[in-house]
N, C-alpha and C positions, 0 to 999 in steps of 0.2 A: 516478449523475448522470443527470438527466432533461433532454433537449433539447426545448425548446418551439419549434415552428415558428411564429414570430410574423411576420405580414406586415410587410414593410419600411415600408409607409406608416403603420404604427401608431407608429413611433418618436417622433412628436411628442407623444404622450400616454400611451403604455404604456412605463413605465420599468423594468420588471423585466428583469434579464438573461436571455438565452435558455437558460442552463444553470442548473439548480437541483438541490440535493441534497434539500431538504425545503421544505415550505410552512408558514407560520405564520398563525394567525388570532387576532385579539383577540376575547375573549368578547363577543358582541353585546349581552348583557344588561348587562354592565358598561359597554359603549360607550354604550348608550342612557342609562344613569344619568349618565354623564359629561356628555352633552349637556344633559340636563335640569338637572343641578346647576350647569352653567355659566350657564344662564339664571337661576338663583336666586342666583347669587353676588353679594355686596355690594361686591366690589372690582373687578368688571368691569361694562362697559356695552356689550353687543353692538350694533354699529352697522351697518346695511345701508341704504345710500343716506342719505336725510335722516331716517330713522326709526330708533328703537332697538327691540331685542327686549326686551320686558318683560312681567311677569306681570299688570300692572295691567289690560291689555286683556282678559285672561282673567277677572279679577275683575269687570270691567264686563260681560262676557258673562253671567256667573252672575247678576248683579244685574238685568240688563235682559231676559233671555230665560229661558223655562221650561227646567227640567232635562230635560224630554222632548225638547228640541231638541238639547242638547249632552251631557247625561249627567254633568256635572261637579259636584263639590262643592268647597268651599274647601280641604279637606285634600288634594285631588288636585294643587292648584297649589302649596301650601306644605306638603309632607308632613313629618311629624316624622322619618321614616326616610328619609335621603337615598339609600338603596339600594332604595327601593320601586319595583320595576319596573312594577307595575300602574298607577301614576300616569303613567309614561311612555306607556303604551298609551292611557290615557284622554285625555291632553291632545293627543296626536297623532292622535286619531281623525278620520276624514274628516268626520264631522258637526260636530266642533269647528272644523276649518279652514274649512269652508263657512259656518258660522254667524258666524265672525269677519269675513266680508266686509261685514257690516252695521255693524261697529264702527269708529269713526274711528281713524286712525293705527295700524292693525293689520297693514298689509301686511308689514312686516319680521318680525313675529311669525308670520304665516302662512307666510312663506318658511322660517323656522327650523323650524317644526313640520313642514313638508314634508320638510325634511332628516331630521328625527328619524323621520318616517313611512317614508321610504325605507330607513333602516337596519333598521327593524322588518320591512318587507316582504322585504328582501333576505336577511336572516339568521335571522329568528325565526319568522315566520308559517309554519305547517305546510303550507298549501295553495298557496304561491307556486310557480309553475313555474320550471324552471331558467332559461328565457329571461327571465322577469320578474325573477328574482333578479339576473341580470347587468344588466338595464336599471336597476333601482333602486340597485344597488351603484355603478354608474358615474354615475347621476344625482346621487347624494350627493357623489361625488368632484368632479364638474364644478361643482356648486354651490359647494363649498368653494374650489376653485381660482379661480373667477371672483370670489368674495367676497374672498379673500385678495389677489388681484392688484389689485382695485379699491382696497383699503386701502393697498397699497404705492405706488400711483401717484397717488392722489387728492391734490389740493392741500389743505394743512392748513386753508386759509381756508374750504374747502367743508364741513369737519367742523363739526358743531353746536357752539355756544359752550360748552354743558354738557360737551362731550367734548374740547375743545381742549387741556386740560392733561393728558389721559390718554395713556399710551403706546399706540401702535397695536396692540401685542400684546394689550392688555387690551380691544380692541374686536372680538376674534376668538376662536374656540374655542382650547383649549390645544393646544400642539404634539403631545403624546402622542395626543390625540383625533384630530387631523387625520391624523397618521401612521397610526393604526389604521384610519381610514376608507380611506386609500390602500392599506394593506397587505391588508385584507380583499378589496377589489375586485380587486387584482392577483392575489392567490392564487386566488380563485374563478375568474376568467377563465382563468388559466394551467392550472388543473386541468381545466376544460372543454375547452380546446384539446388537452391531452394525451389526454383520453378520445376526443375527435373524431379524433385522429391514431392512435388505438389503441395509444398508448404506456402508457396506464393502463386498468385494467378499469372498466366502468361502475360497479362497486361503490364506486369512489372518490367518485363523486357521491352515492351512497347514504349513505356514511359522513358526508360533509359535511352532507347533509340531516338525518341522524339527530342529528348534533351540535347543529344549530340547534333541533331539536324537544326534545331532552333537557336543553338548557342551562338553561332557566328553572327546570324542576323540580329539577334538581340543585342549583342555586344556592340556591333557596328552602329545600329540605330540609336542606342542610348548615348554613345559618345558623340553622335552628330546632332543631338538636341540643341536647339538655339538657346541663348541666354548667356549670362555672365560667367557661367561655369562650363561652357562648351569645351574648353581646352583641358578640363580635368579628366584624366583617364582612369583614376581609381576613386571609387565612391562606395558608401555603404548602401545596404538595402533601403534604409530609411531615407537617405538622400535620393536614391533612385525613385522611390514612391512620391517624394515631394516634387520631382520633375514632371 
């Protein structure tokens, strides 16, 4: 049992119990794909303020600005493979987010891509420092909390007419995705606290960093294995070992 010395003033926003047997992380590659796919979903319409998150503004960016500015092509926005992680990287690139500032009604999309970008920086990018990982992991958490709280308390009359008949749950990311964002941020910070308290070796952070570096390669290589199941994108650990 690991005892985490959590400052008492953190109780308003840090919800993990002080005693833990183990820590869990959602695969960040899969988490990024979930966020991107939610944006592409035909049954949801993500609403932030008086704007919605949609791919049309990215299409408009491709049509009005040179590829040298944003580096996007149409298949990045609507990929045939919904598990294509590279498209997540490309649409959340800093150049894309900055270029969207000149596109009308793109603020909500910029915010959403910032959320996706923070997940990439916190758990996937190789060169992100531990302090920056913590920063971006909790930036993503707080963005989601503010967004969800706003949807819960906003007057339905404020919601756009095109969204008035939709359930509020369909205006937000999925519950598993939100839970994964919270879970990863809490687990990462808890491990850092334990290392700082010398309750865990520094290698615990190295293992966490190694996981983020190897995750993309492992996911891509496993899915590319030859055989009759090569098109299957979801599989158990037992099925993976049999491959």
